[in-house]
C-alpha positions in Angstrom: 0.3 0.0 0.2 1.0 3.8 -0.7 1.8 6.0 2.5 1.3 9.6 2.1 3.2 12.2 3.6 2.1 15.6 4.2 4.3 18.5 3.8 3.3 20.0 7.5 4.2 16.7 9.5 0.1 17.1 10.5 -1.9 14.4 8.8 -5.6 16.0 7.8 -8.4 16.6 10.3 -12.4 15.5 9.7 -12.1 11.6 8.9 -14.8 10.4 6.8 -15.7 13.0 5.7 -13.3 15.0 4.8 -11.8 11.7 2.9 -15.1 11.6 0.8 -15.6 14.6 0.3 -11.5 14.8 -1.3 -13.0 11.9 -3.7 -15.5 13.7 -5.4 -12.7 16.6 -6.1 -10.7 14.3 -7.3 -13.6 12.1 -9.5 -15.1 15.5 -10.8 -11.3 17.1 -11.8 -11.0 14.0 -13.3 -13.9 13.9 -15.5 -13.3 18.2 -15.9 -10.5 16.9 -17.8 -11.5 13.9 -19.6 -14.1 16.7 -21.0 -11.5 19.2 -22.0 -9.0 16.8 -23.8 -11.9 15.3 -25.4 -13.1 19.2 -26.9 -9.9 20.2 -27.5 -9.3 16.8 -29.6 -12.4 17.2 -31.3 -11.3 21.0 -32.2 -8.3 19.6 -33.6 -10.1 17.0 -35.7 -12.7 19.7 -37.2 -9.6 22.2 -38.3 -7.9 19.3 -40.1 -10.8 18.0 -41.5 -11.2 22.0 -42.9 -7.8 22.8 -43.8 -8.8 18.9 -46.1 -11.8 20.3 -47.2 -10.1 23.7 -48.1 -7.1 22.4 -49.8 -9.3 19.8 -52.0 -11.6 22.7 -52.9 -9.1 24.9 -54.2 -7.4 21.4 -56.3 -11.5 20.8 -57.8 -11.4 25.1 -59.0 -7.7 24.8 -60.2 -8.2 21.4 -62.4 -11.6 22.4 -63.3 -10.6 25.5 -64.7 -7.5 24.3 -66.2 -9.8 21.7 -68.2 -12.0 24.7 -69.3 -10.0 26.9 -70.2 -7.3 24.8 -71.7 -4.0 26.0 -70.2 -2.8 25.8 -66.6 -2.3 27.9 -64.4 0.8 29.4 -64.9 2.3 28.9 -68.8 5.3 30.0 -67.6 6.1 27.5 -65.4 5.9 24.3 -67.8 9.7 22.5 -66.5 7.9 19.4 -65.8 5.8 19.2 -68.7 5.9 16.1 -71.3 5.8 18.9 -73.9 9.2 21.3 -72.6 11.1 17.7 -71.8 10.0 16.9 -75.6 11.2 20.4 -76.8 14.7 20.0 -74.6 15.3 16.8 -76.0 14.6 17.8 -79.9 16.6 21.4 -78.8 19.7 19.4 -77.0 19.5 17.3 -80.4 19.9 19.6 -82.8 22.4 21.4 -80.6 24.6 18.1 -81.3 24.9 18.5 -84.9 25.6 22.1 -85.1 28.7 21.9 -83.3 31.6 22.3 -85.2 34.8 20.8 -84.0 36.7 24.0 -85.3 40.7 24.3 -85.1 42.9 22.1 -83.2 45.4 23.7 -80.7 48.7 22.3 -79.6 49.3 22.7 -76.4 53.1 22.3 -75.2 54.5 23.3 -71.5 57.1 25.5 -71.5 59.5 26.6 -68.9 56.5 30.1 -68.8 53.7 28.0 -68.4 52.0 26.3 -71.1 52.1 27.8 -75.0 49.3 27.0 -77.6 50.0 27.6 -81.2 47.6 29.4 -83.3 48.8 28.8 -86.6 
């Protein structure tokens, strides 16, 4: 059994009535604490549901707008679209075809550093 030590060194007076009242206050405080916990959990739940619904409505409106108008919300930001990827591939292929080797330079090391002959 648990033994309680009182700070003042004296045991409380009042006997059975004080023990019953103390128990009732403890039970009432526990019920109130559970009520506050449940209320705060319900509030947090409704906040989370509200944020999710707001996000879903925003996404739906923007998606529907893009489908009806046939253009994205930000037409300049096409970095991750399929069209931008294929355009980059075609542009890179054309640049490879247009490259020329240019003149061949012969570099050799001299006491003053590296020297390049351009003739």
